[in-house]
C-alpha positions in Angstrom: 20.6 267.9 10.1 23.0 266.8 12.9 26.5 267.9 11.9 29.3 265.4 12.7 31.9 266.1 15.4 34.7 265.2 12.9 34.9 266.3 9.3 37.2 263.3 8.6 37.7 260.2 10.7 40.1 257.4 9.8 40.4 254.2 11.9 43.0 251.5 11.3 43.7 252.8 7.8 46.1 250.6 5.9 47.3 250.9 2.3 49.7 248.3 0.9 51.0 248.4 -2.7 51.6 245.0 -4.2 55.1 243.9 -5.2 56.2 244.6 -8.8 59.0 243.1 -10.9 61.5 245.7 -9.5 60.2 246.4 -6.0 58.8 244.4 -3.1 55.5 244.9 -1.4 55.3 248.5 0.1 53.1 249.5 3.0 52.4 253.2 2.6 49.9 253.5 5.5 50.3 251.4 8.6 47.1 251.7 10.6 46.4 255.4 10.5 44.0 256.6 13.3 43.1 260.3 12.7 40.2 262.5 13.7 39.9 265.9 12.1 37.6 268.2 14.0 34.8 269.9 12.1 35.5 273.6 11.5 39.2 273.4 12.2 42.2 274.3 10.2 44.1 271.0 10.4 47.8 270.6 9.4 48.9 267.3 8.0 52.7 267.3 7.9 55.5 264.8 7.2 58.6 264.3 5.1 58.4 263.2 1.5 57.2 259.6 1.3 55.5 259.7 4.7 52.1 258.7 3.3 50.3 262.1 3.2 49.5 261.9 -0.5 48.3 258.3 -0.2 46.0 259.4 2.6 44.6 262.3 0.5 44.2 260.1 -2.6 42.1 257.6 -0.5 39.9 260.5 0.7 39.5 261.7 -2.9 38.6 258.2 -4.2 41.7 258.1 -6.4 43.4 255.2 -4.4 41.6 252.2 -2.9 42.5 251.5 0.7 43.6 248.0 1.8 41.8 248.0 5.1 40.4 250.2 7.8 37.5 252.6 7.9 37.2 256.2 6.7 34.3 258.7 7.0 34.0 262.1 5.4 31.4 264.4 7.0 29.9 261.3 8.6 29.7 259.4 5.3 31.5 256.1 5.0 33.7 256.0 1.8 32.8 252.4 1.2 29.1 252.6 1.9 28.4 256.0 0.4 31.3 256.8 -1.9 29.6 259.4 -4.0 28.3 261.3 -1.0 31.7 261.1 0.7 33.5 262.5 -2.3 30.9 265.3 -2.7 31.7 266.5 0.8 35.3 267.4 0.0 37.1 269.6 -2.4 40.7 268.7 -3.2 43.4 271.1 -4.4 46.2 268.8 -5.6 49.9 269.6 -5.7 49.9 269.3 -9.5 48.2 271.9 -11.6 45.5 270.2 -13.6 43.5 272.5 -15.8 42.7 272.3 -19.5 44.9 275.0 -21.2 42.4 275.6 -23.9 39.5 276.4 -21.5 39.0 279.8 -19.9 38.8 280.0 -16.0 35.0 280.6 -16.4 34.6 277.5 -18.6 36.8 275.4 -16.2 34.6 276.2 -13.3 31.4 275.7 -15.2 32.5 272.2 -16.4 33.6 271.3 -12.8 30.3 272.4 -11.4 28.5 270.4 -14.0 30.4 267.3 -13.1 29.2 267.6 -9.5 25.6 268.2 -10.7 25.3 271.8 -9.5 22.3 273.4 -11.3 23.2 276.4 -13.5 21.1 278.7 -11.2 23.2 277.6 -8.1 26.6 278.0 -9.7 29.0 280.6 -8.2 31.5 280.9 -11.0 32.1 284.6 -11.0 31.8 284.8 -7.2 34.7 282.3 -6.9 36.8 283.9 -9.5 36.4 287.4 -8.0 37.1 286.1 -4.5 40.4 284.6 -5.7 41.5 287.6 -7.8 40.8 286.0 -11.1 37.7 288.0 -12.2 39.5 290.0 -14.8 40.9 286.7 -16.2 37.6 284.9 -16.5 37.7 284.8 -20.3 41.4 284.4 -20.8 42.8 281.0 -21.7 44.2 279.0 -18.8 47.5 278.7 -20.7 47.9 282.4 -20.5 47.7 282.5 -16.7 50.8 282.6 -14.4 51.6 279.7 -12.2 50.2 281.5 -9.1 46.9 282.2 -11.0 46.6 278.6 -12.1 47.0 277.5 -8.5 44.3 279.9 -7.3 42.1 278.6 -10.1 42.6 275.1 -8.7 41.2 276.3 -5.4 38.2 277.8 -7.1 37.5 274.5 -8.9 37.7 272.6 -5.7 35.0 274.9 -4.2 32.5 274.9 -7.1 30.2 272.4 -5.4 30.4 274.2 -2.0 31.9 271.3 0.0 32.1 271.5 3.8 35.8 270.2 3.7 38.6 271.6 1.6 41.9 269.8 1.3 44.9 271.9 0.2 47.9 269.8 -0.8 50.9 272.2 -0.9 48.7 275.1 -2.1 51.4 277.8 -2.0 54.3 275.9 -3.6 55.9 278.3 -6.1 53.5 281.1 -5.3 54.9 284.6 -4.5 54.4 286.3 -1.1 51.5 288.6 -2.2 49.6 285.8 -3.9 50.1 283.6 -0.9 48.6 286.2 1.4 45.6 286.6 -0.9 45.1 282.9 -1.0 45.2 282.6 2.8 42.8 285.5 3.2 40.3 283.6 1.2 40.9 280.3 2.9 40.6 281.9 6.4 37.3 283.5 5.3 36.1 280.1 4.2 37.0 278.7 7.6 35.2 281.5 9.4 32.1 280.4 7.4 32.4 276.9 8.7 34.5 275.1 6.1 37.0 272.6 7.5 40.5 273.1 6.0 43.1 270.3 5.8 46.5 271.6 4.8 49.7 269.9 3.8 52.7 272.2 3.4 56.5 272.3 3.6 56.3 275.9 4.9 56.3 275.0 8.6 56.0 278.6 9.6 52.7 278.7 7.6 51.4 275.7 9.4 52.4 277.1 12.8 50.6 280.3 12.1 47.4 279.0 10.5 46.6 275.5 12.0 44.6 274.9 15.1 45.8 271.3 15.3 48.6 269.4 13.6 49.3 265.7 12.8 52.8 264.6 11.9 53.0 261.5 9.7 56.2 259.6 9.3 56.7 256.2 7.5 53.0 255.6 7.3 52.2 256.3 10.9 50.9 259.2 12.9 53.7 260.1 15.3 51.9 263.1 16.8 48.4 264.7 16.6 47.8 267.6 19.0 46.7 271.2 19.1 49.5 273.3 17.7 50.3 275.0 21.0 50.5 271.7 22.8 52.8 270.3 20.1 55.2 273.2 20.4 55.3 272.8 24.2 56.5 269.2 23.9 60.0 269.9 22.9 62.1 269.9 26.1 64.6 272.5 24.9 64.9 276.3 24.7 67.6 278.6 23.4 69.2 281.7 24.7 70.4 284.2 22.1 73.5 285.9 23.5 74.9 289.2 22.1 78.4 289.7 23.6 80.1 293.0 24.1 82.7 292.0 21.5 81.2 290.1 18.5 82.5 286.6 18.1 83.5 284.8 14.9 83.2 281.3 16.3 80.6 280.0 18.7 82.2 279.5 22.1 82.4 275.9 23.5 80.4 275.8 26.6 80.4 272.5 28.6 77.0 270.8 28.7 75.5 273.1 26.1 75.1 273.3 22.3 76.1 276.6 20.8 75.6 278.0 17.3 76.9 281.2 15.7 74.3 283.8 14.7 74.6 286.8 12.4 76.3 289.9 13.8 78.7 288.1 16.1 76.0 286.7 18.4 75.4 283.1 19.3 72.6 280.8 20.5 72.9 278.4 23.4 70.5 275.5 23.5 69.6 273.9 26.9 67.2 271.3 28.2 64.6 272.9 30.4 64.4 269.9 32.7 68.2 269.9 33.3 69.4 273.5 33.1 68.2 277.1 33.5 68.9 280.4 31.8 71.0 281.4 34.8 73.2 278.4 34.3 73.6 279.3 30.7 74.6 282.8 31.5 77.1 281.5 34.2 78.7 279.3 31.6 79.0 282.3 29.2 80.7 284.4 31.9 83.0 281.5 32.8 84.1 281.4 29.2 85.4 285.0 29.7 82.6 286.7 27.6 80.9 289.9 28.6 77.2 289.9 27.8 75.7 293.0 26.0 72.2 291.6 25.5 70.2 288.3 25.8 66.9 287.0 24.4 65.1 283.7 24.8 63.7 281.6 22.0 60.9 279.1 22.2 61.0 276.0 19.9 59.5 276.3 16.5 57.3 273.8 14.7 60.4 273.0 12.6 62.3 271.9 15.8 59.4 269.6 16.8 59.1 268.3 13.2 62.8 267.5 12.9 62.8 265.8 16.4 59.8 263.6 15.5 60.8 262.6 11.9 64.6 262.8 11.8 65.9 263.2 15.3 65.7 261.5 18.6 62.1 261.2 19.9 63.4 261.1 23.5 64.1 264.8 23.0 60.4 265.3 23.4 58.5 265.1 26.7 56.7 261.7 27.2 53.2 263.1 26.9 52.0 262.2 23.4 53.8 259.8 21.1 
């Protein structure tokens, strides 16, 4: 079997919700073009209402698209809907599990719905992998929120799909459970499973994702390898620790300054217009003696804010 280059491919994807008595027609997706490489960990980010959930619901067969083309693992969702849905496992934001079932029963029912023969089911393997083996026969209602979320991941993997979509999987999960979940997800990825992740924890996306797409107002405003995306923000910061701690960030002509803990302050500058030496000269001109300095590269949060809330001209022209 020839494997597709892209786990998911969307071309000209549009979703328009019809007008109601209280609202006008609303276009949630405005011609999305997106290619998610096979075997990658792909981040799908955007503010609330950007269209991420609509996109995921179309993939899952829960929402009917208005126009455009979508393939999942090379299977067109219009021509081969059952095959396309069988190629993905979706972990939704909302916890959806019958409280009167046990985790073992929940997985068995899910596997049965996908037609997995009893001899090929991996119920206990999945539960053990997600740290739920000792809760296999407890009622779901007795599980903590973090355990229920991990159970949702196990349910999504019962039919062994090549693509796993995680929609805010670590929301409300404590640090240790989050680490355990990511260990399992990374192991799945090493075995060839393509991971699509939406998250509001931008540090998480920056650390885990090979490539990131940022969606805003129903359109893809950036889609690049994570390192490339981070390099697009044409600004850097110098963290200055003065000999005498300051209580107010000094005003430096041509630079933005912000107070930091411990009496230090950060100076932001445009790499194409200024240099670190010019920043230091401005600090000295303000009468401050420097004890220590450190440079800071932009974070994914900086890029995200610039693309979705700020001025897009703050980014270099390669991309959007």
